[in-house]
C-alpha atoms as one frame of an Amber mdcrd trajectory, in Angstrom:
protein
  -0.444  27.037   5.577   0.541  28.034   2.022  -1.433  26.600  -0.859   1.135
  24.151  -2.229   0.212  22.751  -5.673  -0.884  19.113  -5.621   1.885  18.077
  -8.009   4.509  19.278  -5.537   3.665  16.478  -3.119   1.261  14.024  -4.669
   2.651  13.250  -8.084   0.277  12.019 -10.738  -0.952   8.477 -10.591   0.644
   7.940 -14.007   4.082   8.485 -12.437   3.171   6.659  -9.256   2.101   3.427
 -10.917   4.223   2.469 -13.961   1.835  -0.382 -14.707  -0.895   2.143 -15.398
   1.253   4.255 -17.671   2.811   1.347 -19.539   6.303   2.731 -18.965   9.262
   1.196 -17.132  10.375   2.434 -13.739  13.261   4.887 -13.507  16.727   3.489
 -14.189  18.890   5.972 -12.260  20.431   5.048  -8.917  18.291   6.198  -5.977
  18.795   5.722  -2.224  15.790   6.694  -0.124  14.317   6.263   3.333  10.965
   4.552   2.780   8.191   5.035   5.326   4.879   3.213   5.541   2.897   5.664
   7.693   0.254   3.883   9.749  -2.245   5.165  12.295  -0.513   3.309  15.125
   3.015   2.605  13.892   5.477   3.419  11.147   7.416   0.840   9.137  10.745
   2.048   7.766  13.688   0.814   5.725  16.329   2.149   3.376  16.496   0.690
  -0.120  18.978   1.568  -2.864  17.648   1.266  -6.409  20.048   0.587  -9.260
  19.112  -0.514 -12.792  17.305  -3.840 -12.368  18.207  -4.182  -8.682  16.765
  -3.236  -5.314  19.202  -3.470  -2.404  17.938  -3.359   1.168  20.646  -1.429
   3.021  19.026  -1.396   6.463  16.902  -3.645   8.610  13.119  -3.195   8.456
  12.091  -1.203  11.534   8.703  -0.709  13.135   8.283   2.164  15.583   5.289
   3.607  17.443   3.820   6.623  15.683   5.901   9.585  16.900   4.532  12.914
  18.067   4.377  15.205  15.039   6.145  18.121  16.695   9.696  19.471  16.934
  10.607  17.214  19.854   9.262  14.152  18.026  11.175  15.139  14.875  14.416
  15.503  16.844  13.976  12.049  18.383  13.173  10.595  14.965  16.298  12.189
  13.458  18.392  10.613  16.229  16.746   7.248  15.630  17.394   7.508  11.878
  21.070   8.298  12.441  21.497   5.478  14.984  19.771   3.029  12.607  22.213
   3.760   9.793  19.824   5.670   7.535  21.916   7.873   5.254  19.423   8.567
   2.447  19.018  12.305   1.826  15.267  12.185   1.231  12.185  10.249   2.298
   9.253   8.674   0.496   5.986   8.213   2.370   3.013   5.920   1.873  -0.320
   6.634   3.561  -3.685   5.086   4.207  -6.476   5.660   6.681  -9.523   7.832
   7.235  -7.890  10.887   5.665  -7.150   9.061   2.400  -9.914   8.510  -0.152
  -9.707   6.612  -3.447 -12.671   6.545  -5.808 -13.310   5.012  -9.221 -15.674
   7.351 -11.044 -16.892   8.101 -14.573 -16.946  11.498 -16.286 -18.002  12.620
 -19.771 -15.130  12.895 -22.216 -13.485  16.328 -22.206 -10.118  18.015 -22.577
  -7.561  17.400 -19.755  -7.707  20.955 -18.410 -11.501  20.958 -18.478 -11.488
  17.614 -16.655  -9.158  18.921 -13.959 -11.376  21.922 -13.343 -14.536  19.813
 -13.392 -13.100  17.392 -10.830 -12.199  20.267  -8.508 -15.770  21.531  -8.816
 -17.491  18.137  -8.529 -15.145  16.452  -6.018 -17.457  16.816  -3.037 -19.957
  14.493  -4.718 -17.451  11.652  -4.397 -15.470  12.313  -1.203 -16.629  12.825
   2.409 -14.674  16.093   2.783 -14.856  19.622   1.456 -12.705  20.117  -1.627
 -10.814  22.884   0.191  -9.767  20.368   2.874  -7.942  17.959   0.562  -5.279
  17.626  -2.079  -6.785  16.058  -5.204  -5.156  13.943  -7.887  -6.591  11.848
 -10.706  -5.711   9.528 -13.551  -7.733   8.550 -16.601  -7.818   4.750 -16.674
  -7.821   2.627 -19.841 -11.355   1.825 -21.037 -12.802  -1.412 -19.683 -14.465
  -2.525 -22.907 -12.980  -4.508 -25.749  -9.971  -2.904 -27.464 -11.027  -0.370
 -30.074 -14.532  -0.040 -28.599 -15.318   3.674 -28.110 -16.724   4.837 -24.787
 -18.617   8.055 -24.190 -17.326   8.291 -20.610 -13.884   8.370 -19.001 -13.007
   5.927 -16.236 -11.123   7.952 -13.621  -9.161   7.093 -10.496  -9.728   9.985
  -8.084  -7.445  10.389  -5.059  -7.886  12.793  -2.139  -5.691  13.282   0.940
  -6.664  15.609   3.770  -4.389  18.618   4.001  -4.353  18.499   7.809  -2.845
  15.006   7.605  -0.225  15.595   4.923   1.159  18.997   5.933   2.109  17.995
   9.526   3.968  14.992   8.098   5.843  17.131   5.591   6.818  19.584   8.323
   7.864  16.723  10.615  10.243  15.199   8.069  11.563  18.612   7.048  12.383
  19.336  10.696  14.072  15.924  10.943  16.219  16.980   7.934  14.661  14.312
   5.720  12.655  16.299   3.160   9.850  14.324   1.522  10.359  13.537  -2.146
   7.197  11.508  -2.834   3.878  10.912  -1.094   2.095   7.743  -2.182  -0.848
   5.621  -1.084  -0.454   2.093   0.274  -2.851   0.544  -2.225  -1.031   2.067
  -5.201   2.392   1.244  -3.764   1.289  -2.392  -3.456   0.055  -2.490  -7.049
   3.250  -0.759  -8.104   5.374  -3.460  -6.448   3.263  -6.167  -8.075   3.469
  -4.505 -11.493   7.225  -3.970 -11.504   8.523  -6.918  -9.475   5.985  -9.551
 -10.567   5.529  -8.703 -14.274   3.827 -12.038 -14.967   0.687 -10.553 -13.344
   0.379  -7.883 -16.055  -1.815 -10.106 -18.244  -4.030 -11.231 -15.340  -6.627
  -9.891 -12.930  -5.088 -10.239  -9.474  -5.585  -8.799  -6.031  -3.352  -7.777
  -3.159  -4.630  -8.040   0.415  -2.616  -5.909   2.828  -3.457  -6.550   6.498
  -2.649  -3.376   8.408  -2.719  -2.651  12.107  -6.330  -1.358  12.146  -7.358
  -1.337   8.474  -6.820  -3.909   5.722  -6.788  -3.028   2.028  -7.910  -5.101
  -0.946  -6.524  -3.743  -4.225  -7.228  -5.391  -7.584  -5.413  -4.774 -10.861
  -6.715  -6.033 -14.183  -4.261  -6.383 -17.062  -1.863  -3.917 -15.471  -4.433
  -1.277 -14.544  -5.938  -0.509 -11.139  -9.550  -1.701 -11.142 -10.763  -1.827
  -7.527  -9.560  -0.636  -4.117 -11.357  -1.016  -0.812 -10.319  -0.448   2.800
 -11.787  -2.850   5.375 -11.999  -1.946   9.069 -10.255  -5.077  10.288  -6.583
  -5.560  11.058  -3.858  -6.895  13.303  -5.330  -5.271  16.420  -8.682  -7.043
  15.921  -6.929 -10.358  15.350  -4.713  -9.869  18.407  -7.744  -9.279  20.647
  -9.459 -12.420  19.408  -6.356 -14.580  19.663  -5.667 -13.293  23.159  -9.122
 -14.471  24.214  -8.964 -17.807  22.396  -5.349 -18.801  23.103  -4.537 -16.788
  26.210  -1.347 -15.435  24.611   0.418 -12.202  25.509   0.775  -9.421  22.942
   4.446 -10.286  22.487   3.635 -13.945  21.821   0.945 -12.980  19.320   3.401
 -10.680  17.509   5.953 -13.501  17.449   3.332 -15.881  16.054   2.323 -13.345
  13.378   5.882 -12.979  12.072   6.850 -16.623  12.358   8.095 -18.458   9.293
   7.474 -21.854  10.923   4.329 -24.008  10.499   1.582 -23.221  13.005   0.371
 -25.667  15.584  -3.104 -27.128  14.917  -4.448 -25.166  17.894  -3.040 -21.868
  16.610  -4.223 -22.540  13.050  -7.767 -23.274  14.265  -7.832 -20.091  16.368
  -6.539 -17.968  13.478  -9.142 -19.453  11.128 -11.869 -18.484  13.596 -10.377
 -15.004  14.120 -10.305 -14.307  10.378 -14.035 -14.908   9.851 -14.905 -11.207
  10.089 -12.376 -10.283   7.421 -13.367 -13.200   5.206 -16.985 -12.017   5.130
 -15.981  -8.531   3.951 -13.599  -9.996   1.379 -16.354 -12.155  -0.107 -18.643
  -9.122  -0.395 -15.881  -7.122  -2.087 -14.994  -9.899  -4.523 -18.653 -10.489
  -5.394 -19.121  -6.777  -6.039 -16.043  -6.710  -8.260 -17.253  -9.733 -10.211
 -20.782  -8.398 -10.713 -20.227  -4.657 -11.127 -16.744  -3.932 -12.482 -16.886
  -6.125 -15.611 -13.151  -6.725 -15.828 -11.939  -8.608 -18.932 -10.786 -11.511
 -16.740 -11.953 -12.854 -13.351  -9.712 -12.585 -10.306  -7.270 -15.464 -10.663
  -5.432 -15.030  -7.380  -4.757 -12.808  -4.382  -1.349 -11.925  -2.939  -1.097
 -11.546   0.826   0.949  -8.714   2.371   1.191  -6.833   5.666   0.767  -8.447
   9.057  -0.059 -12.166   9.159   1.742 -12.847   5.872   1.960 -16.482   6.868
   1.541 -19.527   4.646  -1.103 -20.945   6.997  -3.173 -17.751   6.631  -2.859
 -17.947   2.842  -4.135 -21.527   2.940  -7.057 -20.595   5.227  -8.116 -17.748
   2.923  -7.741 -19.967  -0.161 -10.161 -22.500   1.328 -12.647 -19.841   2.411
 -12.628 -17.586  -0.663 -12.258 -20.270  -3.328  -9.447 -18.235  -4.922  -5.762
 -19.052  -4.653  -4.114 -16.835  -2.039  -0.330 -16.763  -1.822   2.276 -14.665
  -0.100   3.587 -11.547  -1.814   7.080 -12.532  -0.722   9.621 -10.175  -2.272
  12.592 -11.303  -0.186  13.946 -13.161  -3.222  13.653 -10.052  -5.394  15.526
  -7.700  -3.035  19.277  -7.974  -2.508  20.406  -7.762   1.120  23.413  -5.661
   1.959  26.181  -7.722   3.492  25.710  -8.179   7.228  21.923  -7.871   7.308
  20.370 -10.898   9.046  18.271 -12.722   6.452  16.131 -14.295   9.191  15.036
 -10.914  10.522  14.108  -9.733   7.038  12.161 -12.939   6.395  10.079 -12.285
   9.525   9.283  -8.795   8.201   8.476 -10.066   4.684   4.876  -8.883   4.825
   5.932  -5.258   5.162   8.355  -5.248   2.212   5.794  -4.842  -0.629   4.712
  -1.300   0.298   8.339  -0.254   0.835   9.408  -1.868  -2.433   6.542  -0.170
  -4.251   7.833   3.154  -2.972  11.382   2.272  -3.999  10.563   1.531  -7.634
   8.620   4.754  -8.089  10.022   7.223 -10.568  11.219  10.350  -8.707
């Protein structure tokens, strides 16, 4: 595999997250196929971006993870054509065991010296050899009071395993959908929050994204990423527990998860019990953030995304965590192309934030 420069595929965090850079998102019209790449399934949609407007021009689809070979790419290309995807390029968002995000500190130095130092020191912070990953970094704003000098740099370090990213790039190239941008779910979520919910820029807020096997808690403080943690708990764990407690089939559990209707008392009680494992990890993470990160402001609220983006779940987590939890519902901020069923999109509302975060990225 050729040694492709990092910037060719993983653009700098400054470009990925406009809230970090303090610059507006791109204004030119862009139509892209957006893909949330999960370990078990992919979530896809096509969104057109015009100045000040995001237009969803396809339904939101979820498909089992395809085989990353020529046959799988051919089937995916046929699926894309049949689903009405006409965008010339794709944008991908990743998370999982092959993706590592670290907040680290380094002595102040020139940018080129810092880049070289991070390449040399990376293995101290990531569980892989430096030769096995693509590295990226961004120097974060200092955490202290404005104007207070700091001898160290706060750095967001990102690593993605090469053996995970290159097969994906080849897959989409074979499917005639070359990849324009590779992003990370946590940063895409913060990007969506920064651009589409600008009122959060002056606050310290979190986003909880419940994935199929892994959930992510990302916290931004005054428009800058401050904390990101993956938690080994997701929809699959919840489905197993609800199947035991309620005796529901997988299809019924999926229907319950995407419902926009109030839950029955029995279902609400079972979900509250099933969420206890996640709640414990969330409390540990929030306590660590409060005691160790020293953000200018405490966490004032958490937005819920991903699977189980249900009002009842938000209320359960609010009671348990003692912090207001509300849905990161972007359906009112995305225009639907004529003919798209609003009800279907509403049931997929939890999966829109990552896709929207990809859409508002500068190319």
